[in-house]
py3Dmol code that shows the C-alpha trace and the ligand (Angstrom):
import py3Dmol

protein = """\
ATOM      1  CA  UNK A   1     -47.822  -9.740   7.223  1.00  0.00           C
ATOM      2  CA  UNK A   2     -44.207  -8.648   7.462  1.00  0.00           C
ATOM      3  CA  UNK A   3     -41.249 -11.065   7.477  1.00  0.00           C
ATOM      4  CA  UNK A   4     -40.137 -11.364  10.978  1.00  0.00           C
ATOM      5  CA  UNK A   5     -36.157 -11.215  11.199  1.00  0.00           C
ATOM      6  CA  UNK A   6     -34.012 -11.876  13.925  1.00  0.00           C
ATOM      7  CA  UNK A   7     -30.705 -10.032  14.256  1.00  0.00           C
ATOM      8  CA  UNK A   8     -27.752 -11.596  16.193  1.00  0.00           C
ATOM      9  CA  UNK A   9     -24.808  -9.275  16.946  1.00  0.00           C
ATOM     10  CA  UNK A  10     -25.564  -5.395  17.581  1.00  0.00           C
ATOM     11  CA  UNK A  11     -21.990  -4.290  16.898  1.00  0.00           C
ATOM     12  CA  UNK A  12     -21.037  -2.092  13.789  1.00  0.00           C
ATOM     13  CA  UNK A  13     -21.987  -4.875  11.417  1.00  0.00           C
ATOM     14  CA  UNK A  14     -25.105  -6.177  13.029  1.00  0.00           C
ATOM     15  CA  UNK A  15     -26.286  -2.528  13.475  1.00  0.00           C
ATOM     16  CA  UNK A  16     -25.653  -1.644   9.703  1.00  0.00           C
ATOM     17  CA  UNK A  17     -27.790  -4.841   8.738  1.00  0.00           C
ATOM     18  CA  UNK A  18     -30.399  -3.995  11.005  1.00  0.00           C
ATOM     19  CA  UNK A  19     -31.018  -0.584   9.916  1.00  0.00           C
ATOM     20  CA  UNK A  20     -30.633  -1.655   6.198  1.00  0.00           C
ATOM     21  CA  UNK A  21     -33.280  -4.375   6.659  1.00  0.00           C
ATOM     22  CA  UNK A  22     -35.572  -2.337   8.781  1.00  0.00           C
ATOM     23  CA  UNK A  23     -35.912   0.063   5.879  1.00  0.00           C
ATOM     24  CA  UNK A  24     -37.006  -2.641   3.371  1.00  0.00           C
ATOM     25  CA  UNK A  25     -40.952  -2.708   2.983  1.00  0.00           C
ATOM     26  CA  UNK A  26     -42.556  -5.593   4.467  1.00  0.00           C
ATOM     27  CA  UNK A  27     -39.517  -6.386   6.847  1.00  0.00           C
ATOM     28  CA  UNK A  28     -39.489  -6.172  10.648  1.00  0.00           C
ATOM     29  CA  UNK A  29     -36.744  -6.932  12.921  1.00  0.00           C
ATOM     30  CA  UNK A  30     -38.683  -8.502  15.864  1.00  0.00           C
ATOM     31  CA  UNK A  31     -35.686  -9.506  17.944  1.00  0.00           C
ATOM     32  CA  UNK A  32     -32.140  -8.216  18.494  1.00  0.00           C
ATOM     33  CA  UNK A  33     -29.600 -10.507  20.462  1.00  0.00           C
ATOM     34  CA  UNK A  34     -26.333  -9.703  21.701  1.00  0.00           C
ATOM     35  CA  UNK A  35     -24.190 -11.106  24.591  1.00  0.00           C
ATOM     36  CA  UNK A  36     -23.850  -7.430  25.910  1.00  0.00           C
ATOM     37  CA  UNK A  37     -27.236  -6.577  27.289  1.00  0.00           C
ATOM     38  CA  UNK A  38     -26.897  -2.863  26.750  1.00  0.00           C
ATOM     39  CA  UNK A  39     -25.885  -3.264  23.112  1.00  0.00           C
ATOM     40  CA  UNK A  40     -28.943  -5.453  22.536  1.00  0.00           C
ATOM     41  CA  UNK A  41     -31.081  -3.120  24.390  1.00  0.00           C
ATOM     42  CA  UNK A  42     -30.015   0.043  22.686  1.00  0.00           C
ATOM     43  CA  UNK A  43     -30.324  -1.372  19.101  1.00  0.00           C
ATOM     44  CA  UNK A  44     -33.726  -3.206  19.877  1.00  0.00           C
ATOM     45  CA  UNK A  45     -35.023  -0.093  21.257  1.00  0.00           C
ATOM     46  CA  UNK A  46     -34.142   1.995  18.113  1.00  0.00           C
ATOM     47  CA  UNK A  47     -35.933  -0.615  15.913  1.00  0.00           C
ATOM     48  CA  UNK A  48     -38.960  -1.433  18.271  1.00  0.00           C
ATOM     49  CA  UNK A  49     -37.884  -4.937  18.705  1.00  0.00           C
ATOM     50  CA  UNK A  50     -37.503  -7.377  21.579  1.00  0.00           C
ATOM     51  CA  UNK A  51     -34.013  -7.577  23.233  1.00  0.00           C
ATOM     52  CA  UNK A  52     -32.240 -10.891  23.996  1.00  0.00           C
ATOM     53  CA  UNK A  53     -28.925 -11.910  25.238  1.00  0.00           C
ATOM     54  CA  UNK A  54     -29.293 -15.253  24.181  1.00  0.00           C
ATOM     55  CA  UNK A  55     -28.004 -15.566  20.611  1.00  0.00           C
ATOM     56  CA  UNK A  56     -28.503 -19.486  20.433  1.00  0.00           C
ATOM     57  CA  UNK A  57     -32.296 -19.250  21.436  1.00  0.00           C
ATOM     58  CA  UNK A  58     -32.915 -16.356  18.642  1.00  0.00           C
ATOM     59  CA  UNK A  59     -31.038 -18.495  16.000  1.00  0.00           C
ATOM     60  CA  UNK A  60     -33.230 -21.587  16.998  1.00  0.00           C
ATOM     61  CA  UNK A  61     -36.411 -19.824  17.277  1.00  0.00           C
ATOM     62  CA  UNK A  62     -39.206 -20.914  15.296  1.00  0.00           C
ATOM     63  CA  UNK A  63     -41.037 -17.585  15.274  1.00  0.00           C
ATOM     64  CA  UNK A  64     -38.792 -16.239  12.595  1.00  0.00           C
ATOM     65  CA  UNK A  65     -38.647 -15.857   8.870  1.00  0.00           C
ATOM     66  CA  UNK A  66     -34.985 -15.201   8.752  1.00  0.00           C
ATOM     67  CA  UNK A  67     -31.989 -14.794  10.877  1.00  0.00           C
ATOM     68  CA  UNK A  68     -28.969 -12.606  10.287  1.00  0.00           C
ATOM     69  CA  UNK A  69     -25.734 -13.848  12.084  1.00  0.00           C
ATOM     70  CA  UNK A  70     -23.330 -10.701  12.648  1.00  0.00           C
ATOM     71  CA  UNK A  71     -21.876 -11.673  15.952  1.00  0.00           C
ATOM     72  CA  UNK A  72     -18.108 -12.248  16.436  1.00  0.00           C
ATOM     73  CA  UNK A  73     -16.623 -14.552  13.917  1.00  0.00           C
ATOM     74  CA  UNK A  74     -15.899 -17.478  16.197  1.00  0.00           C
ATOM     75  CA  UNK A  75     -19.780 -17.901  16.856  1.00  0.00           C
ATOM     76  CA  UNK A  76     -20.837 -17.885  13.192  1.00  0.00           C
ATOM     77  CA  UNK A  77     -20.935 -21.513  12.323  1.00  0.00           C
ATOM     78  CA  UNK A  78     -22.614 -22.629  15.576  1.00  0.00           C
ATOM     79  CA  UNK A  79     -25.354 -19.951  15.270  1.00  0.00           C
ATOM     80  CA  UNK A  80     -25.789 -20.685  11.618  1.00  0.00           C
ATOM     81  CA  UNK A  81     -26.146 -24.384  12.150  1.00  0.00           C
ATOM     82  CA  UNK A  82     -28.657 -23.718  14.744  1.00  0.00           C
ATOM     83  CA  UNK A  83     -30.745 -21.657  12.399  1.00  0.00           C
ATOM     84  CA  UNK A  84     -30.312 -24.317   9.546  1.00  0.00           C
ATOM     85  CA  UNK A  85     -31.399 -27.050  11.874  1.00  0.00           C
ATOM     86  CA  UNK A  86     -34.461 -25.052  12.636  1.00  0.00           C
ATOM     87  CA  UNK A  87     -35.297 -24.729   8.958  1.00  0.00           C
ATOM     88  CA  UNK A  88     -34.819 -20.723   8.976  1.00  0.00           C
ATOM     89  CA  UNK A  89     -32.877 -19.148   6.114  1.00  0.00           C
ATOM     90  CA  UNK A  90     -29.711 -17.381   7.341  1.00  0.00           C
ATOM     91  CA  UNK A  91     -27.785 -14.136   6.239  1.00  0.00           C
ATOM     92  CA  UNK A  92     -24.458 -15.111   7.809  1.00  0.00           C
ATOM     93  CA  UNK A  93     -21.561 -12.441   7.857  1.00  0.00           C
ATOM     94  CA  UNK A  94     -18.196 -13.691   6.627  1.00  0.00           C
ATOM     95  CA  UNK A  95     -16.183 -15.730   7.596  1.00  0.00           C
ATOM     96  CA  UNK A  96     -18.617 -18.827   7.644  1.00  0.00           C
ATOM     97  CA  UNK A  97     -16.376 -20.089  10.763  1.00  0.00           C
ATOM     98  CA  UNK A  98     -12.912 -19.504  12.049  1.00  0.00           C
ATOM     99  CA  UNK A  99     -11.609 -23.228  11.113  1.00  0.00           C
ATOM    100  CA  UNK A 100     -12.246 -25.518   8.021  1.00  0.00           C
ATOM    101  CA  UNK A 101     -13.601 -28.178  10.350  1.00  0.00           C
ATOM    102  CA  UNK A 102     -16.242 -25.788  11.710  1.00  0.00           C
ATOM    103  CA  UNK A 103     -17.095 -24.740   8.016  1.00  0.00           C
ATOM    104  CA  UNK A 104     -17.538 -28.386   6.768  1.00  0.00           C
ATOM    105  CA  UNK A 105     -19.959 -28.997   9.392  1.00  0.00           C
ATOM    106  CA  UNK A 106     -22.203 -26.089   7.965  1.00  0.00           C
ATOM    107  CA  UNK A 107     -21.732 -27.455   4.292  1.00  0.00           C
ATOM    108  CA  UNK A 108     -22.418 -31.193   5.351  1.00  0.00           C
ATOM    109  CA  UNK A 109     -25.544 -30.128   7.117  1.00  0.00           C
ATOM    110  CA  UNK A 110     -26.930 -28.130   4.151  1.00  0.00           C
ATOM    111  CA  UNK A 111     -25.836 -31.197   1.757  1.00  0.00           C
ATOM    112  CA  UNK A 112     -27.547 -33.566   4.110  1.00  0.00           C
ATOM    113  CA  UNK A 113     -30.711 -31.753   4.374  1.00  0.00           C
ATOM    114  CA  UNK A 114     -30.576 -31.294   0.705  1.00  0.00           C
ATOM    115  CA  UNK A 115     -31.523 -27.675   0.526  1.00  0.00           C
ATOM    116  CA  UNK A 116     -29.445 -24.373   0.708  1.00  0.00           C
ATOM    117  CA  UNK A 117     -30.721 -22.007   3.403  1.00  0.00           C
ATOM    118  CA  UNK A 118     -27.532 -19.790   3.981  1.00  0.00           C
ATOM    119  CA  UNK A 119     -26.397 -16.894   2.097  1.00  0.00           C
ATOM    120  CA  UNK A 120     -22.973 -15.958   2.949  1.00  0.00           C
ATOM    121  CA  UNK A 121     -21.923 -12.072   3.603  1.00  0.00           C
ATOM    122  CA  UNK A 122     -19.414 -11.818   0.637  1.00  0.00           C
ATOM    123  CA  UNK A 123     -21.186  -8.606  -0.356  1.00  0.00           C
ATOM    124  CA  UNK A 124     -18.521  -7.534  -2.967  1.00  0.00           C
ATOM    125  CA  UNK A 125     -20.644  -9.794  -5.455  1.00  0.00           C
ATOM    126  CA  UNK A 126     -23.341  -7.172  -5.001  1.00  0.00           C
ATOM    127  CA  UNK A 127     -20.886  -4.142  -5.432  1.00  0.00           C
ATOM    128  CA  UNK A 128     -21.672  -2.250  -8.726  1.00  0.00           C
ATOM    129  CA  UNK A 129     -18.056  -1.881  -9.567  1.00  0.00           C
ATOM    130  CA  UNK A 130     -17.428  -5.627  -9.191  1.00  0.00           C
ATOM    131  CA  UNK A 131     -20.549  -6.470 -10.930  1.00  0.00           C
ATOM    132  CA  UNK A 132     -19.409  -4.149 -13.994  1.00  0.00           C
ATOM    133  CA  UNK A 133     -16.269  -5.791 -13.956  1.00  0.00           C
ATOM    134  CA  UNK A 134     -17.548  -9.150 -14.113  1.00  0.00           C
ATOM    135  CA  UNK A 135     -19.686  -7.998 -16.991  1.00  0.00           C
ATOM    136  CA  UNK A 136     -16.511  -6.898 -18.918  1.00  0.00           C
ATOM    137  CA  UNK A 137     -14.540  -9.959 -18.045  1.00  0.00           C
ATOM    138  CA  UNK A 138     -16.880 -12.202 -19.953  1.00  0.00           C
ATOM    139  CA  UNK A 139     -15.916 -10.400 -23.362  1.00  0.00           C
ATOM    140  CA  UNK A 140     -12.288 -10.530 -22.630  1.00  0.00           C
ATOM    141  CA  UNK A 141     -11.439 -14.226 -23.385  1.00  0.00           C
ATOM    142  CA  UNK A 142      -9.534 -16.690 -21.018  1.00  0.00           C
ATOM    143  CA  UNK A 143      -8.083 -14.931 -17.754  1.00  0.00           C
ATOM    144  CA  UNK A 144      -4.316 -14.849 -17.128  1.00  0.00           C
ATOM    145  CA  UNK A 145      -4.065 -12.661 -13.911  1.00  0.00           C
ATOM    146  CA  UNK A 146      -6.465 -11.115 -11.261  1.00  0.00           C
ATOM    147  CA  UNK A 147      -4.694  -8.614  -9.050  1.00  0.00           C
ATOM    148  CA  UNK A 148      -6.440  -7.667  -5.781  1.00  0.00           C
ATOM    149  CA  UNK A 149      -5.597  -4.598  -3.934  1.00  0.00           C
ATOM    150  CA  UNK A 150      -7.152  -4.099  -0.427  1.00  0.00           C
ATOM    151  CA  UNK A 151      -6.165  -1.350   1.847  1.00  0.00           C
ATOM    152  CA  UNK A 152      -7.693  -1.542   5.262  1.00  0.00           C
ATOM    153  CA  UNK A 153      -8.306   1.108   7.969  1.00  0.00           C
ATOM    154  CA  UNK A 154      -8.966  -1.132  10.992  1.00  0.00           C
ATOM    155  CA  UNK A 155      -6.570   1.141  13.115  1.00  0.00           C
ATOM    156  CA  UNK A 156      -5.861  -1.984  15.286  1.00  0.00           C
ATOM    157  CA  UNK A 157      -3.494  -4.925  15.072  1.00  0.00           C
ATOM    158  CA  UNK A 158      -4.610  -8.454  14.612  1.00  0.00           C
ATOM    159  CA  UNK A 159      -3.228 -11.716  14.724  1.00  0.00           C
ATOM    160  CA  UNK A 160      -2.245 -13.445  11.250  1.00  0.00           C
ATOM    161  CA  UNK A 161      -5.346 -15.810  11.402  1.00  0.00           C
ATOM    162  CA  UNK A 162      -7.668 -13.020  12.020  1.00  0.00           C
ATOM    163  CA  UNK A 163      -6.262 -10.814   9.483  1.00  0.00           C
ATOM    164  CA  UNK A 164      -6.267 -13.217   6.728  1.00  0.00           C
ATOM    165  CA  UNK A 165      -9.489 -14.802   8.064  1.00  0.00           C
ATOM    166  CA  UNK A 166     -11.512 -11.326   8.343  1.00  0.00           C
ATOM    167  CA  UNK A 167     -10.056  -9.390   5.550  1.00  0.00           C
ATOM    168  CA  UNK A 168      -7.999 -11.380   2.803  1.00  0.00           C
ATOM    169  CA  UNK A 169     -10.925 -14.010   2.858  1.00  0.00           C
ATOM    170  CA  UNK A 170     -12.954 -11.452   0.712  1.00  0.00           C
ATOM    171  CA  UNK A 171     -10.173 -11.317  -1.827  1.00  0.00           C
ATOM    172  CA  UNK A 172     -10.131 -14.996  -2.182  1.00  0.00           C
ATOM    173  CA  UNK A 173     -13.685 -14.912  -2.938  1.00  0.00           C
ATOM    174  CA  UNK A 174     -13.386 -12.115  -5.395  1.00  0.00           C
ATOM    175  CA  UNK A 175     -10.810 -14.024  -7.281  1.00  0.00           C
ATOM    176  CA  UNK A 176     -13.193 -17.245  -7.456  1.00  0.00           C
ATOM    177  CA  UNK A 177     -16.315 -15.364  -8.275  1.00  0.00           C
ATOM    178  CA  UNK A 178     -14.711 -13.247 -11.011  1.00  0.00           C
ATOM    179  CA  UNK A 179     -12.917 -15.982 -12.594  1.00  0.00           C
ATOM    180  CA  UNK A 180     -15.110 -19.020 -12.105  1.00  0.00           C
ATOM    181  CA  UNK A 181     -11.885 -20.697 -11.595  1.00  0.00           C
ATOM    182  CA  UNK A 182     -10.691 -22.878  -8.456  1.00  0.00           C
ATOM    183  CA  UNK A 183      -7.645 -22.087  -6.216  1.00  0.00           C
ATOM    184  CA  UNK A 184      -5.038 -24.849  -6.292  1.00  0.00           C
ATOM    185  CA  UNK A 185      -2.273 -23.278  -4.415  1.00  0.00           C
ATOM    186  CA  UNK A 186      -0.940 -20.234  -2.459  1.00  0.00           C
ATOM    187  CA  UNK A 187       2.349 -18.662  -1.325  1.00  0.00           C
ATOM    188  CA  UNK A 188       2.570 -15.670   0.994  1.00  0.00           C
ATOM    189  CA  UNK A 189       4.966 -13.132   2.073  1.00  0.00           C
ATOM    190  CA  UNK A 190       4.398 -10.548   5.047  1.00  0.00           C
ATOM    191  CA  UNK A 191       6.215  -7.277   6.354  1.00  0.00           C
ATOM    192  CA  UNK A 192       5.346  -6.672   9.958  1.00  0.00           C
ATOM    193  CA  UNK A 193       5.317  -3.941  12.662  1.00  0.00           C
ATOM    194  CA  UNK A 194       7.759  -3.929  15.610  1.00  0.00           C
ATOM    195  CA  UNK A 195       4.925  -5.930  17.516  1.00  0.00           C
ATOM    196  CA  UNK A 196       5.100  -8.648  14.985  1.00  0.00           C
ATOM    197  CA  UNK A 197       1.817  -8.057  13.577  1.00  0.00           C
ATOM    198  CA  UNK A 198       1.290  -8.048   9.952  1.00  0.00           C
ATOM    199  CA  UNK A 199       1.516  -4.742   8.080  1.00  0.00           C
ATOM    200  CA  UNK A 200       1.620  -5.699   4.365  1.00  0.00           C
ATOM    201  CA  UNK A 201       0.752  -9.072   2.952  1.00  0.00           C
ATOM    202  CA  UNK A 202       1.534 -10.337  -0.506  1.00  0.00           C
ATOM    203  CA  UNK A 203      -0.217 -13.458  -1.734  1.00  0.00           C
ATOM    204  CA  UNK A 204       0.203 -15.337  -4.948  1.00  0.00           C
ATOM    205  CA  UNK A 205      -2.825 -17.513  -5.877  1.00  0.00           C
ATOM    206  CA  UNK A 206      -2.571 -20.256  -8.426  1.00  0.00           C
ATOM    207  CA  UNK A 207      -5.733 -21.043  -9.988  1.00  0.00           C
ATOM    208  CA  UNK A 208      -6.909 -24.063 -12.354  1.00  0.00           C
ATOM    209  CA  UNK A 209      -6.779 -23.533 -15.918  1.00  0.00           C
ATOM    210  CA  UNK A 210      -3.239 -21.954 -15.816  1.00  0.00           C
ATOM    211  CA  UNK A 211      -4.461 -18.689 -14.368  1.00  0.00           C
ATOM    212  CA  UNK A 212      -2.863 -16.928 -11.328  1.00  0.00           C
ATOM    213  CA  UNK A 213      -3.713 -14.030  -8.993  1.00  0.00           C
ATOM    214  CA  UNK A 214      -2.303 -11.831  -6.485  1.00  0.00           C
ATOM    215  CA  UNK A 215      -3.525 -10.229  -3.522  1.00  0.00           C
ATOM    216  CA  UNK A 216      -1.933  -7.137  -2.036  1.00  0.00           C
ATOM    217  CA  UNK A 217      -3.242  -6.465   1.486  1.00  0.00           C
ATOM    218  CA  UNK A 218      -2.144  -3.577   3.440  1.00  0.00           C
ATOM    219  CA  UNK A 219      -3.497  -3.006   7.140  1.00  0.00           C
ATOM    220  CA  UNK A 220      -2.638   0.531   6.438  1.00  0.00           C
ATOM    221  CA  UNK A 221      -4.988   2.453   8.929  1.00  0.00           C
ATOM    222  CA  UNK A 222      -4.988   5.694   6.761  1.00  0.00           C
ATOM    223  CA  UNK A 223      -7.426   5.055   4.201  1.00  0.00           C
ATOM    224  CA  UNK A 224      -9.802   2.114   2.960  1.00  0.00           C
ATOM    225  CA  UNK A 225      -9.827   1.110  -0.752  1.00  0.00           C
ATOM    226  CA  UNK A 226     -10.548  -2.049  -2.694  1.00  0.00           C
ATOM    227  CA  UNK A 227      -9.746  -2.441  -6.242  1.00  0.00           C
ATOM    228  CA  UNK A 228      -9.523  -5.374  -8.547  1.00  0.00           C
ATOM    229  CA  UNK A 229      -7.836  -5.928 -12.060  1.00  0.00           C
ATOM    230  CA  UNK A 230      -8.440  -8.609 -14.443  1.00  0.00           C
ATOM    231  CA  UNK A 231      -5.710  -9.452 -17.339  1.00  0.00           C
ATOM    232  CA  UNK A 232      -7.195 -11.610 -20.027  1.00  0.00           C
ATOM    233  CA  UNK A 233      -6.477 -13.094 -23.346  1.00  0.00           C
ATOM    234  CA  UNK A 234      -7.929 -10.027 -25.279  1.00  0.00           C
ATOM    235  CA  UNK A 235      -7.690  -7.079 -22.918  1.00  0.00           C
ATOM    236  CA  UNK A 236      -7.805  -6.282 -19.422  1.00  0.00           C
ATOM    237  CA  UNK A 237     -10.337  -4.290 -17.098  1.00  0.00           C
ATOM    238  CA  UNK A 238      -9.837  -2.797 -13.492  1.00  0.00           C
ATOM    239  CA  UNK A 239     -12.773  -1.807 -11.228  1.00  0.00           C
ATOM    240  CA  UNK A 240     -13.375   2.185 -10.926  1.00  0.00           C
ATOM    241  CA  UNK A 241     -11.679   4.407  -8.387  1.00  0.00           C
ATOM    242  CA  UNK A 242     -12.893   5.646  -4.786  1.00  0.00           C
ATOM    243  CA  UNK A 243     -16.600   6.618  -4.581  1.00  0.00           C
ATOM    244  CA  UNK A 244     -16.106  10.249  -3.840  1.00  0.00           C
ATOM    245  CA  UNK A 245     -16.058  13.267  -6.086  1.00  0.00           C
ATOM    246  CA  UNK A 246     -13.061  14.553  -7.672  1.00  0.00           C
ATOM    247  CA  UNK A 247     -12.606  18.278  -6.297  1.00  0.00           C
ATOM    248  CA  UNK A 248     -10.440  20.897  -7.879  1.00  0.00           C
ATOM    249  CA  UNK A 249      -9.492  23.507  -5.572  1.00  0.00           C
ATOM    250  CA  UNK A 250      -6.603  25.842  -4.864  1.00  0.00           C
ATOM    251  CA  UNK A 251      -4.402  24.365  -7.525  1.00  0.00           C
ATOM    252  CA  UNK A 252      -5.126  20.833  -6.274  1.00  0.00           C
ATOM    253  CA  UNK A 253      -7.073  17.698  -7.226  1.00  0.00           C
ATOM    254  CA  UNK A 254      -8.652  15.902  -4.094  1.00  0.00           C
ATOM    255  CA  UNK A 255     -10.677  12.816  -4.040  1.00  0.00           C
ATOM    256  CA  UNK A 256     -11.805  11.133  -0.907  1.00  0.00           C
ATOM    257  CA  UNK A 257     -10.884   7.411  -0.561  1.00  0.00           C
ATOM    258  CA  UNK A 258     -12.928   6.915   2.772  1.00  0.00           C
ATOM    259  CA  UNK A 259     -11.774   5.299   5.842  1.00  0.00           C
ATOM    260  CA  UNK A 260     -14.054   2.190   6.121  1.00  0.00           C
ATOM    261  CA  UNK A 261     -15.967  -0.587   4.522  1.00  0.00           C
ATOM    262  CA  UNK A 262     -19.302   0.831   5.282  1.00  0.00           C
ATOM    263  CA  UNK A 263     -18.774   3.847   3.262  1.00  0.00           C
ATOM    264  CA  UNK A 264     -17.156   2.082   0.292  1.00  0.00           C
ATOM    265  CA  UNK A 265     -19.627  -0.985   0.172  1.00  0.00           C
ATOM    266  CA  UNK A 266     -22.894   0.697   1.608  1.00  0.00           C
ATOM    267  CA  UNK A 267     -24.654   0.111  -1.731  1.00  0.00           C
ATOM    268  CA  UNK A 268     -23.410  -3.568  -1.988  1.00  0.00           C
ATOM    269  CA  UNK A 269     -24.799  -4.296   1.555  1.00  0.00           C
ATOM    270  CA  UNK A 270     -27.980  -2.761   0.573  1.00  0.00           C
ATOM    271  CA  UNK A 271     -28.219  -4.842  -2.510  1.00  0.00           C
ATOM    272  CA  UNK A 272     -27.196  -7.953  -0.745  1.00  0.00           C
ATOM    273  CA  UNK A 273     -29.708  -7.666   2.170  1.00  0.00           C
ATOM    274  CA  UNK A 274     -32.365  -6.990  -0.461  1.00  0.00           C
ATOM    275  CA  UNK A 275     -31.513 -10.088  -2.445  1.00  0.00           C
ATOM    276  CA  UNK A 276     -31.496 -12.064   0.724  1.00  0.00           C
ATOM    277  CA  UNK A 277     -35.117 -10.845   1.511  1.00  0.00           C
ATOM    278  CA  UNK A 278     -36.124 -11.641  -1.839  1.00  0.00           C
ATOM    279  CA  UNK A 279     -34.740 -15.074  -1.441  1.00  0.00           C
ATOM    280  CA  UNK A 280     -36.835 -15.684   1.732  1.00  0.00           C
ATOM    281  CA  UNK A 281     -39.881 -14.734  -0.444  1.00  0.00           C
ATOM    282  CA  UNK A 282     -39.205 -16.831  -3.268  1.00  0.00           C
ATOM    283  CA  UNK A 283     -37.772 -19.631  -1.070  1.00  0.00           C
ATOM    284  CA  UNK A 284     -34.732 -20.101  -3.149  1.00  0.00           C
ATOM    285  CA  UNK A 285     -31.395 -19.111  -1.859  1.00  0.00           C
ATOM    286  CA  UNK A 286     -29.110 -16.897  -3.806  1.00  0.00           C
ATOM    287  CA  UNK A 287     -25.685 -15.416  -3.686  1.00  0.00           C
ATOM    288  CA  UNK A 288     -22.575 -16.570  -2.017  1.00  0.00           C
ATOM    289  CA  UNK A 289     -22.838 -19.996  -0.440  1.00  0.00           C
ATOM    290  CA  UNK A 290     -21.598 -22.034   2.472  1.00  0.00           C
ATOM    291  CA  UNK A 291     -19.598 -23.843   0.066  1.00  0.00           C
ATOM    292  CA  UNK A 292     -17.853 -20.663  -1.071  1.00  0.00           C
ATOM    293  CA  UNK A 293     -17.179 -19.795   2.497  1.00  0.00           C
ATOM    294  CA  UNK A 294     -15.697 -23.330   3.004  1.00  0.00           C
ATOM    295  CA  UNK A 295     -13.264 -23.019   0.152  1.00  0.00           C
ATOM    296  CA  UNK A 296     -12.301 -19.675   1.274  1.00  0.00           C
ATOM    297  CA  UNK A 297     -11.363 -21.145   4.839  1.00  0.00           C
ATOM    298  CA  UNK A 298      -9.422 -23.712   3.146  1.00  0.00           C
ATOM    299  CA  UNK A 299      -7.300 -21.285   1.202  1.00  0.00           C
ATOM    300  CA  UNK A 300      -6.993 -18.959   4.385  1.00  0.00           C
ATOM    301  CA  UNK A 301      -5.480 -21.879   6.284  1.00  0.00           C
ATOM    302  CA  UNK A 302      -3.089 -22.507   3.603  1.00  0.00           C
ATOM    303  CA  UNK A 303      -2.141 -18.840   3.422  1.00  0.00           C
ATOM    304  CA  UNK A 304      -1.595 -18.934   7.088  1.00  0.00           C
ATOM    305  CA  UNK A 305       0.485 -22.020   6.791  1.00  0.00           C
ATOM    306  CA  UNK A 306       2.622 -20.625   3.949  1.00  0.00           C
ATOM    307  CA  UNK A 307       3.430 -17.574   6.195  1.00  0.00           C
ATOM    308  CA  UNK A 308       4.866 -20.010   8.705  1.00  0.00           C
ATOM    309  CA  UNK A 309       6.727 -22.228   6.302  1.00  0.00           C
ATOM    310  CA  UNK A 310       7.938 -19.716   3.843  1.00  0.00           C
ATOM    311  CA  UNK A 311       6.927 -21.735   0.792  1.00  0.00           C
ATOM    312  CA  UNK A 312       3.851 -22.542  -1.538  1.00  0.00           C
ATOM    313  CA  UNK A 313       1.076 -24.446  -0.011  1.00  0.00           C
ATOM    314  CA  UNK A 314      -1.442 -26.614  -1.902  1.00  0.00           C
ATOM    315  CA  UNK A 315      -5.172 -25.675  -1.237  1.00  0.00           C
ATOM    316  CA  UNK A 316      -6.971 -29.048  -1.274  1.00  0.00           C
ATOM    317  CA  UNK A 317     -10.548 -28.083  -2.277  1.00  0.00           C
ATOM    318  CA  UNK A 318     -12.949 -31.259  -2.244  1.00  0.00           C
ATOM    319  CA  UNK A 319     -15.296 -31.985  -5.178  1.00  0.00           C
ATOM    320  CA  UNK A 320     -17.954 -29.531  -4.995  1.00  0.00           C
ATOM    321  CA  UNK A 321     -21.418 -31.318  -3.840  1.00  0.00           C
ATOM    322  CA  UNK A 322     -24.028 -31.010  -6.607  1.00  0.00           C
ATOM    323  CA  UNK A 323     -26.093 -28.923  -4.215  1.00  0.00           C
ATOM    324  CA  UNK A 324     -23.811 -25.855  -4.996  1.00  0.00           C
ATOM    325  CA  UNK A 325     -23.669 -26.430  -8.785  1.00  0.00           C
ATOM    326  CA  UNK A 326     -25.689 -23.532  -9.954  1.00  0.00           C
TER     327      UNK A 326
END
"""
ligand_1 = """\
12
LIG
C -13.701 -6.302 7.524
O -13.997 -7.299 8.423
C -14.497 -6.439 6.273
O -15.371 -7.367 6.187
C -14.184 -5.609 5.094
O -15.034 -5.804 4.114
C -12.786 -5.785 4.769
O -12.519 -5.027 3.655
C -11.948 -5.535 5.822
O -10.530 -5.955 5.569
C -12.308 -6.295 7.134
O -11.433 -6.189 8.363
"""
view = py3Dmol.view(width=600, height=400)
view.addModel(protein, "pdb")
view.setStyle({"model": 0}, {"cartoon": {"style": "trace"}})
view.addModel(ligand_1, "xyz")
view.setStyle({"model": 1}, {"stick": {}})
view.zoomTo()
view.show()
């Protein structure tokens, strides 16, 4: 029998997950929930699923083998918790929550239950360029510096909390998964548009083991690009360039960089979603954890604080619960 998957959130990200999952053998999206009835009906109709406007009921349904939470960020923690309490595996889009307190509740639940059931959508872990970089990094000796470059093409302005919580949160996780080191402190500086919204953000990230990292985030609006470079004791490595072909024509070299993360990370999302389905079948959760989501949120809050105070802010990461050790 096919795995029955409930999809919560029929926007861009939810639709992308739904179509990706629906293509996998032995997977059926049986219900699509969205607060907007027309959005739920449209995606459900396309997939032959039931439509619902009751996201909490879908999260808590005992008729599902897995739930994808891709609704607005401030609903993630509560819906994920509902699914976890029902004992249903969850693929939860990032961020885990919009506050450290809410993120902590999800981790505390999993720790109390003694079982990991949540995979967090930090999909860069499944991106080929990042996986290749990770392989190389292992050969280069102790890490000194990680440089993350992230150009976004949202085309709309966001509050500082949203920009850091939705975008920079990825770079924070990249630094952690590439180095295996923990974040200890951050300091941030931003340039702003005339409206006051951040345009360009620089973050210095201090790591344990005397390493450090920088995040250069640009809410550019004209291109989407993500690069990472690691400088280590015996060499350095950088992710490959944009995905498009290099075209020589009329005396020019042109290379498309793309305008959104769906294009750049399409393969990563597919690999991530396939890994999640496999984990439901094997009964062993894999990939980025609720703990990773919580630590990233603690660093997000510290960056926001640093922007307000203008100085370095420590990142008080608690002791990692044994559940998340491997
Ligand atoms: C967006 O929400 C994402 O998750 C993308 O991966 C990220 O690159 C972008 O900056 C975010 O706005």
